[in-house]
C-alpha positions in Angstrom: 163.1 124.2 202.1 161.7 122.2 204.9 163.1 122.8 208.3 165.0 120.0 210.0 163.0 118.3 212.7 164.2 119.1 216.2 165.0 116.1 218.4 163.0 115.5 221.5 165.5 114.4 224.1 163.1 114.5 227.0 160.5 112.2 225.5 160.6 108.4 225.9 158.8 105.8 223.9 156.8 102.8 225.2 160.1 101.0 225.7 161.5 103.8 227.8 164.0 105.0 225.1 164.9 108.5 224.2 165.2 109.3 220.5 169.0 109.2 220.7 168.9 105.8 222.4 166.4 104.5 219.9 168.5 105.6 216.9 171.7 104.2 218.4 170.1 100.7 218.8 168.1 100.8 215.6 169.0 98.0 213.1 167.9 98.7 209.5 168.6 95.1 208.6 165.4 94.1 210.4 163.5 95.1 207.3 164.1 94.0 203.7 165.2 97.0 201.7 164.7 97.3 197.9 167.1 98.8 195.4 165.7 101.8 193.7 166.1 102.6 190.0 165.3 105.7 187.9 164.0 104.7 184.5 163.5 107.3 181.7 160.9 107.3 179.0 162.5 109.9 176.7 160.3 111.0 173.8 161.2 113.0 170.7 159.7 113.7 167.3 161.8 112.7 164.2 161.4 113.4 160.5 160.8 110.5 158.1 163.1 110.8 155.1 161.1 111.9 152.0 162.3 111.3 148.4 160.1 114.1 147.0 161.7 117.4 148.2 158.5 119.3 147.5 156.6 117.2 150.1 156.7 118.0 153.8 158.5 115.2 155.7 156.3 113.0 157.8 156.7 113.2 161.6 157.4 110.1 163.9 156.9 109.9 167.6 160.0 108.1 168.9 161.4 106.9 172.2 165.0 106.3 173.2 166.0 102.6 174.0 169.3 101.1 174.9 170.4 97.6 174.1 171.5 95.8 177.3 175.1 94.8 177.3 174.9 92.4 180.3 172.6 90.0 182.2 169.7 90.0 182.8 168.0 90.4 179.4 171.3 90.4 177.6 170.8 91.8 174.1 167.2 93.0 174.8 166.1 96.6 174.5 165.3 98.7 177.6 164.6 102.2 178.7 167.6 104.2 179.8 168.0 104.1 183.6 170.1 103.1 186.5 170.2 102.7 190.2 169.8 105.7 192.4 173.0 106.5 194.3 173.0 107.1 198.1 173.7 110.8 197.7 171.0 111.4 195.0 167.3 111.9 194.9 165.4 109.9 192.3 165.0 113.1 190.2 168.7 113.8 190.4 169.4 110.2 189.2 166.9 110.7 186.3 168.6 114.0 185.3 172.0 112.2 185.4 170.7 109.4 183.1 169.2 112.0 180.8 172.5 113.8 180.6 174.5 110.6 180.1 172.3 109.2 177.3 171.5 112.4 175.4 174.1 115.0 176.5 171.3 117.3 177.7 171.4 119.0 181.1 168.0 120.5 180.6 164.6 119.7 179.1 161.1 118.9 180.3 160.9 116.1 182.7 158.2 114.9 185.1 157.8 111.9 187.4 155.6 109.3 185.9 154.9 106.5 188.4 156.6 104.1 190.8 156.6 100.5 189.7 157.1 98.2 192.7 155.6 94.8 191.8 157.6 91.9 193.3 159.6 90.0 190.7 159.8 92.8 188.2 163.6 92.4 188.2 165.1 88.8 188.3 168.2 90.0 190.2 166.6 91.3 193.4 163.8 93.5 194.7 164.0 96.6 192.6 161.5 99.5 192.6 161.5 101.8 189.6 160.7 105.4 190.0 160.0 106.3 186.4 160.2 109.7 184.6 159.0 111.0 181.3 161.2 113.5 179.4 160.5 115.4 176.1 163.4 116.6 174.0 164.1 118.2 170.7 166.2 115.6 168.8 167.9 118.2 166.7 169.7 119.5 169.8 171.3 116.3 171.0 173.5 113.3 170.3 172.5 110.0 171.8 175.1 107.7 173.2 175.0 104.3 175.0 176.0 104.2 178.6 178.7 102.0 180.1 176.3 99.0 180.6 174.8 99.2 177.1 175.9 98.1 173.7 173.7 100.4 171.6 171.3 103.3 171.9 168.7 104.2 169.2 165.4 106.0 168.6 162.5 103.7 168.1 159.3 104.8 166.4 156.1 104.0 168.3 152.7 102.7 167.7 150.2 102.2 170.6 146.8 101.2 169.5 143.6 99.8 171.1 142.7 96.4 169.6 139.8 95.3 171.8 137.8 96.4 174.9 134.8 95.3 177.0 133.1 96.2 180.3 131.9 93.9 183.0 129.3 95.3 185.4 128.6 94.0 188.9 125.1 94.7 190.2 123.5 94.6 193.6 121.5 91.5 194.2 119.0 93.5 196.2 118.4 96.6 194.0 119.9 95.6 190.6 121.8 98.8 190.5 125.4 98.8 189.2 127.8 98.8 192.1 131.1 98.5 190.1 132.4 98.3 186.6 135.6 96.7 185.2 136.8 98.2 181.9 139.3 95.9 180.1 141.2 97.3 177.2 143.8 95.5 175.1 146.6 97.5 173.3 149.3 96.6 170.9 152.6 98.3 171.6 155.0 98.3 168.6 158.4 99.9 168.5 160.6 99.7 165.4 163.7 100.9 163.5 164.6 100.1 160.0 165.9 96.6 161.1 164.4 95.9 164.5 160.8 95.4 165.6 159.7 95.0 169.2 156.1 94.1 170.1 154.2 93.8 173.4 150.6 93.2 174.3 149.2 95.3 177.1 146.0 94.7 179.1 144.7 97.8 180.9 142.1 97.1 183.6 140.2 100.0 185.1 138.0 99.2 188.1 135.5 101.7 189.4 133.0 101.8 192.2 131.3 104.5 194.2 134.4 105.0 196.4 137.5 104.6 194.2 139.0 104.0 190.8 142.1 101.9 190.2 144.1 101.2 187.0 146.3 98.1 186.4 148.5 97.3 183.5 149.5 93.7 182.6 151.9 92.5 179.9 150.2 89.7 178.0 152.9 89.3 175.3 156.4 90.5 175.1 159.0 90.3 172.3 162.3 92.0 172.7 161.7 94.5 175.6 163.5 93.9 178.9 161.9 93.8 182.4 158.4 95.3 182.6 159.4 98.3 180.5 156.5 97.7 178.1 154.2 98.8 181.0 156.3 101.9 181.7 156.2 102.9 178.1 152.4 102.4 177.9 151.9 104.5 181.0 154.1 107.2 179.6 152.3 107.3 176.3 148.9 107.6 177.9 150.2 110.4 180.2 151.7 112.2 177.2 148.4 111.8 175.1 146.3 112.9 178.0 148.3 116.1 178.8 148.7 117.1 175.2 144.9 117.4 175.0 144.7 120.2 177.5 148.3 121.7 177.8 151.1 123.0 175.6 153.3 120.1 176.5 154.0 119.2 172.8 155.9 122.5 172.4 158.8 120.9 174.4 159.3 118.6 171.3 159.7 121.5 168.9 162.8 123.4 167.7 163.1 127.1 168.6 161.1 128.1 165.5 158.6 126.0 163.6 155.6 126.2 161.3 152.0 125.6 162.5 151.8 122.7 160.1 154.8 121.1 161.7 153.3 121.6 165.2 150.0 120.1 164.0 151.9 117.1 162.7 153.5 116.6 166.1 150.1 116.7 167.8 148.7 114.2 165.3 151.5 111.7 165.8 151.2 111.9 169.6 147.4 111.5 169.5 147.4 109.0 166.6 144.6 110.9 164.8 144.0 113.6 162.3 143.1 117.1 163.5 141.0 119.7 161.7 143.3 122.6 160.8 141.0 125.5 161.8 140.1 123.9 165.2 143.7 123.1 165.9 144.9 126.6 165.2 142.3 128.1 167.5 143.4 125.7 170.2 147.1 126.7 170.1 146.7 130.4 169.2 147.5 131.5 172.8 150.6 129.3 173.1 152.6 130.5 170.1 153.6 133.8 168.5 154.7 134.8 165.0 158.3 135.6 164.1 159.6 137.6 161.2 161.2 134.5 159.7 160.0 132.1 156.9 161.0 128.7 155.8 163.7 128.5 153.2 164.8 126.0 150.6 162.0 123.5 151.2 160.7 123.2 147.7 157.4 124.9 148.3 156.0 128.3 149.1 157.7 129.8 152.2 155.7 129.4 155.4 155.9 131.7 158.4 157.8 130.5 161.4 156.4 130.6 165.0 157.9 130.2 168.4 156.4 129.3 171.8 155.0 132.2 173.7 156.8 131.9 177.0 154.6 134.2 179.1 151.6 132.1 178.3 153.4 128.7 178.2 
């Protein structure tokens, strides 16, 4: 806990005011103040129904969206979220939204990014402090909040469609001074009867001093606000961290097979993984149980759980 700053009653500023006099005359209305929202990218992994009971069900990476019940973007789909209350931190507001939409008071959550572009909300100046959460869908029941008409899990596809690099060279030496890497992605979210699509342009600029990343929405069908950008950032964060951490284990039930865990990694990364290499990679993160699968139409498989002391 940080200590409260002690006042300095004997010090005066350039206008001759003490801190107490300054605070008494301070008018916060001199500066425009944004509203602040906490928006949640809540991911889970769902099973695809399989007609052949002997075949393992396919896994789907899914994200929770709510259908807006009021203006703006009436009827469009959006990430769960809401305005931060005066007595809350942004993280407390995000936890409240997670609880209201899923019934969970716990679960993995991390701050993603602050989206502050002017005009991102047609109502007023709204900054979004976004968060990413990972939940096991078997342990929750989703429900739409007061300002929403519906809440559903949408399956996700986020794929690179095109990319190129532009190089800027020194006129004197001919050496590369900076590079601009432009990538185009197709973001698709769907249920059995609803399809949402967005085009995303990711621009990475690098020079000898710095690197910046910018996301632009080039096409948008059905998603509210700039939430296609938030979802894209969350997906890239998830994919990046899954490569070098045990983050995907937060999406698993208490006990699972190694095949099920590999399926989860594959749907997140959108690529097939070699079984031997994958099992070596996660060996330190899981441990065997004495249990096996039952009534699944094939030979029983050993169940595992996350190894908490390593995780």
